[in-house]
C-alpha positions as CSV (number, residue, x, y, z in Angstrom):
1,M,-27.8,9.8,-20.1
2,T,-25.4,10.6,-23.0
3,G,-24.9,14.4,-22.7
4,P,-21.6,16.2,-22.2
5,D,-21.4,15.2,-18.5
6,S,-22.8,11.7,-18.9
7,E,-21.1,8.7,-17.3
8,F,-19.7,7.5,-20.7
9,D,-18.5,11.0,-21.7
10,L,-16.6,11.3,-18.4
11,I,-15.0,7.9,-18.9
12,R,-14.0,8.7,-22.5
13,R,-12.6,12.1,-21.5
14,Y,-10.6,11.2,-18.4
15,F,-10.0,7.5,-18.2
16,A,-10.2,5.9,-21.7
17,E,-6.4,5.5,-22.0
18,P,-5.6,2.9,-24.7
19,A,-4.6,-0.4,-23.2
20,R,-2.4,-1.4,-26.2
21,T,0.7,-0.8,-24.1
22,S,0.3,-4.3,-22.6
23,P,0.1,-7.5,-24.7
24,D,-1.8,-9.1,-21.8
25,V,-4.8,-6.7,-22.4
26,L,-6.9,-8.3,-25.2
27,L,-9.8,-5.8,-24.7
28,G,-9.8,-2.8,-22.5
29,I,-12.3,0.1,-21.9
30,G,-15.3,0.4,-24.2
31,D,-17.1,-3.0,-23.9
32,D,-19.2,-4.7,-21.2
33,A,-16.0,-6.1,-19.6
34,A,-12.3,-6.3,-20.2
35,L,-10.4,-9.3,-21.5
36,L,-7.0,-10.1,-20.0
37,G,-4.7,-12.9,-21.0
38,V,-2.8,-14.7,-18.2
39,Q,0.5,-16.1,-19.4
40,A,1.1,-19.9,-19.3
41,G,2.5,-21.0,-16.0
42,Q,1.1,-18.0,-14.1
43,E,-1.5,-17.7,-11.5
44,L,-4.0,-14.9,-11.3
45,V,-3.8,-12.5,-8.3
46,V,-6.8,-10.1,-7.5
47,T,-7.0,-7.4,-4.9
48,V,-9.5,-4.6,-4.2
49,D,-9.4,-1.5,-2.0
50,T,-11.9,1.2,-1.3
51,L,-11.3,4.8,-0.1
52,V,-14.2,6.7,1.4
53,E,-14.4,10.4,1.7
54,G,-14.0,11.6,5.2
55,T,-12.6,8.3,6.4
56,H,-9.6,7.7,4.1
57,Y,-9.2,11.1,2.6
58,F,-10.2,14.8,3.2
59,P,-13.1,16.2,1.2
60,D,-10.7,18.6,-0.3
61,H,-7.8,16.1,-0.6
62,P,-5.6,17.1,-3.5
63,P,-7.1,15.1,-6.4
64,A,-3.9,14.2,-8.2
65,S,-2.3,12.6,-5.1
66,L,-5.6,10.9,-4.4
67,G,-5.6,9.2,-7.8
68,H,-2.0,8.1,-7.2
69,K,-2.8,6.9,-3.7
70,A,-5.9,4.9,-4.7
71,L,-3.8,2.9,-7.1
72,A,-0.7,2.6,-4.9
73,A,-2.6,1.0,-2.1
74,N,-3.7,-1.9,-4.4
75,L,-0.3,-2.2,-6.0
76,S,1.2,-2.6,-2.5
77,D,-1.0,-5.7,-2.1
78,L,0.3,-7.1,-5.3
79,A,3.9,-6.5,-4.1
80,A,3.1,-8.4,-0.9
81,M,2.1,-11.4,-3.1
82,G,5.2,-11.1,-5.3
83,A,3.0,-10.4,-8.3
84,D,3.3,-8.4,-11.5
85,P,0.4,-6.1,-12.5
86,L,-1.9,-7.0,-15.4
87,G,-4.5,-4.3,-15.3
88,A,-6.7,-2.2,-13.0
89,V,-10.4,-1.4,-12.7
90,L,-11.7,1.8,-11.2
91,S,-15.1,2.5,-9.6
92,L,-15.6,6.2,-8.9
93,T,-18.5,7.6,-6.9
94,L,-18.9,11.4,-7.0
95,P,-21.5,13.8,-5.5
96,S,-21.3,16.0,-8.6
97,V,-19.2,16.5,-11.8
98,D,-16.1,18.7,-11.2
99,H,-14.0,18.7,-14.4
100,D,-11.0,20.2,-12.8
101,W,-11.1,17.6,-10.0
102,L,-11.5,14.8,-12.5
103,A,-8.7,16.0,-14.7
104,A,-6.3,16.1,-11.8
105,F,-7.4,12.8,-10.3
106,S,-7.1,11.0,-13.6
107,R,-3.7,12.6,-14.2
108,G,-2.4,11.2,-10.8
109,F,-4.0,7.8,-11.3
110,L,-2.8,7.3,-14.9
111,A,0.7,8.6,-14.2
112,L,1.3,5.9,-11.6
113,A,-0.5,3.3,-13.9
114,E,2.0,4.1,-16.6
115,Q,5.0,4.0,-14.2
116,A,3.9,0.6,-12.8
117,S,2.9,-0.8,-16.2
118,V,-0.7,-1.5,-15.1
119,P,-3.2,-0.3,-17.7
120,L,-6.7,0.9,-16.7
121,V,-9.0,-1.6,-18.4
122,G,-12.4,-0.8,-17.1
123,G,-14.6,0.6,-14.3
124,D,-17.7,2.5,-13.4
125,T,-18.8,6.1,-12.5
126,T,-21.8,6.8,-10.4
127,R,-23.3,9.8,-8.5
128,G,-23.3,9.6,-4.7
129,P,-21.2,10.1,-1.5
130,G,-17.5,10.3,-2.5
131,A,-15.8,6.9,-2.7
132,I,-13.1,5.3,-4.8
133,S,-12.8,1.6,-5.3
134,V,-9.9,0.1,-7.3
135,T,-9.4,-3.5,-8.3
136,V,-6.0,-4.6,-9.5
137,L,-5.3,-7.9,-11.2
138,G,-1.8,-9.4,-11.4
139,Q,0.0,-12.6,-12.2
140,V,2.7,-14.6,-10.4
141,P,4.6,-17.7,-11.4
142,A,2.6,-20.8,-10.4
143,G,3.5,-21.9,-6.9
144,Q,5.6,-18.8,-6.1
145,A,3.0,-16.4,-4.7
146,L,4.0,-14.9,-1.4
147,R,1.6,-15.4,1.5
148,R,1.1,-14.5,5.1
149,A,1.4,-18.0,6.3
150,G,4.8,-19.7,6.5
151,A,6.9,-17.8,9.1
152,R,8.8,-20.0,11.6
153,P,10.3,-19.4,15.0
154,G,13.9,-18.3,14.5
155,D,13.2,-16.5,11.2
156,R,14.3,-12.9,11.1
157,L,11.6,-10.2,11.1
158,V,12.6,-7.8,8.3
159,V,11.0,-4.5,7.1
160,S,11.7,-2.4,4.0
161,G,12.3,1.4,4.0
162,A,11.4,3.5,7.0
163,L,8.2,3.8,9.1
164,G,6.0,6.5,10.5
165,G,6.2,8.9,7.6
166,A,2.5,8.6,6.6
167,A,1.2,8.9,10.2
168,G,3.5,11.8,10.8
169,G,2.4,13.5,7.5
170,L,-1.2,13.1,8.5
171,A,-0.5,14.8,11.9
172,F,1.4,17.6,10.2
173,E,-1.4,18.1,7.7
174,Q,-4.1,18.1,10.4
175,Q,-2.1,20.7,12.3
176,R,-1.8,22.9,9.3
177,R,-5.6,22.7,8.7
178,E,-6.3,23.6,12.3
179,Q,-4.1,26.7,11.8
180,G,-5.9,27.7,8.7
181,Q,-2.9,27.0,6.4
182,P,-3.4,25.6,2.9
183,T,-2.6,22.0,2.0
184,D,0.8,21.5,0.4
185,E,0.8,18.1,-1.2
186,Q,4.4,18.6,-2.3
187,S,5.7,19.3,1.2
188,P,8.4,16.8,2.1
189,D,6.8,16.1,5.5
190,C,3.6,14.9,3.8
191,A,5.2,12.9,0.9
192,R,4.4,9.5,2.4
193,L,0.8,10.6,3.1
194,F,0.0,12.0,-0.3
195,W,2.4,10.0,-2.6
196,P,3.0,6.5,-1.3
197,N,4.9,4.0,-3.4
198,A,4.4,0.2,-3.7
199,R,7.4,-2.1,-3.4
200,L,6.7,-4.2,-6.5
201,A,10.4,-4.9,-7.3
202,L,11.0,-6.0,-3.7
203,G,8.0,-8.3,-3.9
204,R,9.3,-10.0,-7.0
205,G,12.7,-10.3,-5.3
206,L,11.2,-12.1,-2.3
207,R,9.9,-15.0,-4.4
208,N,11.4,-18.2,-3.1
209,R,13.3,-16.3,-0.4
210,A,10.8,-14.9,2.1
211,R,8.7,-17.4,4.1
212,A,5.8,-15.0,4.8
213,V,5.1,-11.4,3.6
214,I,2.5,-8.7,4.3
215,D,2.4,-5.0,3.4
216,I,2.1,-2.4,6.1
217,S,-1.2,-0.6,5.6
218,D,-2.8,-0.7,9.1
219,G,0.3,-0.3,11.1
220,L,3.4,-2.5,11.7
221,L,2.1,-4.2,14.8
222,A,-1.4,-4.7,13.4
223,D,-0.1,-6.2,10.2
224,L,2.5,-8.3,12.1
225,G,-0.4,-9.7,14.1
226,H,-2.1,-10.8,10.9
227,L,1.1,-12.4,9.6
228,C,1.7,-14.2,12.9
229,A,-1.9,-15.4,13.2
230,A,-1.6,-16.9,9.7
231,S,1.7,-18.5,10.5
232,G,0.9,-19.8,13.9
233,C,3.7,-18.1,15.7
234,G,4.7,-15.0,17.7
235,A,7.2,-12.3,17.3
236,R,9.6,-10.0,19.2
237,V,10.2,-6.5,17.8
238,D,13.3,-4.6,18.9
239,W,12.2,-1.0,18.9
240,S,15.8,0.3,18.8
241,Q,16.2,-1.4,15.4
242,V,13.0,-0.1,13.8
243,P,13.9,2.3,10.9
244,V,12.1,5.6,11.6
245,D,11.4,8.1,8.9
246,P,14.0,10.8,9.3
247,L,11.3,13.5,8.8
248,L,10.1,12.6,12.3
249,E,13.4,13.7,14.0
250,G,12.8,16.0,16.9
251,Q,9.3,14.6,17.7
252,P,8.7,13.2,21.2
253,E,9.8,9.5,21.6
254,E,6.3,8.3,22.5
255,V,4.8,10.0,19.5
256,V,7.4,8.6,17.1
257,R,7.0,5.1,18.5
258,D,3.2,5.3,18.0
259,W,3.5,6.6,14.4
260,A,6.1,4.0,13.5
261,L,4.5,1.0,15.2
262,A,0.8,1.7,14.7
263,G,0.4,4.6,12.2
264,G,-0.1,2.6,9.0
265,E,-0.2,3.6,5.3
266,D,3.6,3.4,4.9
267,Y,3.1,0.5,2.4
268,E,6.4,-1.0,3.2
269,L,6.8,-4.8,3.2
270,L,7.2,-6.8,6.4
271,F,8.5,-10.4,6.0
272,A,10.0,-13.5,7.5
273,L,13.4,-14.3,6.2
274,P,15.2,-17.6,7.0
275,P,18.5,-17.3,8.9
276,T,20.4,-18.7,5.9
277,E,19.1,-16.1,3.4
278,P,21.8,-13.4,2.9
279,L,20.1,-10.0,3.7
280,E,22.7,-7.7,2.2
281,L,22.7,-9.5,-1.2
282,L,18.9,-9.3,-1.2
283,S,18.9,-5.6,-0.4
284,L,21.4,-4.9,-3.2
285,S,19.5,-7.0,-5.7
286,V,16.2,-5.1,-5.1
287,R,17.9,-1.7,-4.5
288,T,15.9,-1.2,-1.3
289,S,17.0,-0.7,2.3
290,L,16.1,-3.7,4.5
291,T,16.3,-3.9,8.3
292,V,16.1,-6.8,10.7
293,I,13.8,-5.5,13.5
294,G,13.4,-8.7,15.5
295,E,12.6,-12.4,15.1
296,F,9.7,-14.8,15.0
297,T,9.1,-16.8,18.2
298,S,7.1,-19.8,19.4
299,G,3.7,-19.3,20.9
300,S,1.4,-16.4,19.7
301,E,2.6,-13.4,21.7
302,I,3.9,-10.2,20.0
303,E,6.1,-8.1,22.2
304,V,8.1,-4.9,21.7
305,V,11.4,-4.6,23.6
306,D,14.0,-1.8,24.1
307,A,17.7,-2.1,23.3
308,E,18.3,-3.8,26.7
309,G,15.5,-6.4,26.0
310,A,13.0,-4.8,28.5
311,R,9.4,-5.0,27.4
312,L,7.7,-1.8,26.3
313,D,4.1,-1.1,26.8
314,V,2.4,-0.2,23.5
315,A,-1.0,1.3,23.8
316,R,-2.1,1.2,20.2
317,R,-1.4,-1.6,17.7
318,G,-2.8,-0.1,14.5
319,H,-6.0,0.7,12.5
320,D,-9.2,-1.3,12.5
321,H,-12.3,0.1,10.8
322,F,-14.7,-1.7,13.1
323,A,-12.8,-1.8,16.4
324,G,-14.4,0.0,19.3
């Protein structure tokens, strides 16, 4: 099919941005595959993430923010590896052609791509149930990639930014929908839901400093569980020290705790920092707020305690597509 709404016409119209902005892109959109050059002394980093309509986003999700979010989720994985972006590949499945939707989606996607210096170098468009799959390639100096394994008992448990904003934003958005109110993607209480940001600069700053790193996509406790399992240790989280998104002020304590510990999609970095590594200097160098929320322990247990050290019961740990 090569008509005005053919696959190739849609790619040319909405996604064929020139890749000449990056010297690492030798050949971008327009051939059977892209060619990327990995610099000497660097290792290739590859990550992929898929968003499915009705599971990860509303059928009428604002398309500009959806384009942004689809890319941001992948860039957060690069940040957790301490990598710099090289290029992105987009696979887009749509039930039909909607030019207004495509124009807004591509605008959101390409705006973040330009901001993060990650050119779109290829992809695919097909007809079917709504789904968005993004693959991002990056590079990191050889031997300096951040990993989940490496935390040791006694290391500080540190998180960037504030937590719970995305889960709270989802709850606020669902409430508006139940009341018949229109979606407001620019509303401050939904900023983390609709317009997440990846901590790429922090990831670079953690090279040769952090012992283990993961990004918070499924929830703090769920992702901490992955990090501890890879590192062969446990952790203690001090709930009183967890930085909560200020937009959640006034919500019930149990609700805030659930959103901050298990809500997910905040895309902050959670990491193990040795006791000898100066936290304040690191925070200043990456221009990001960093908070010690506990420590890594021996064994395999992950517990949450209050300000007095008493254990708290936490019903939900985070998101799992195939749990239950």
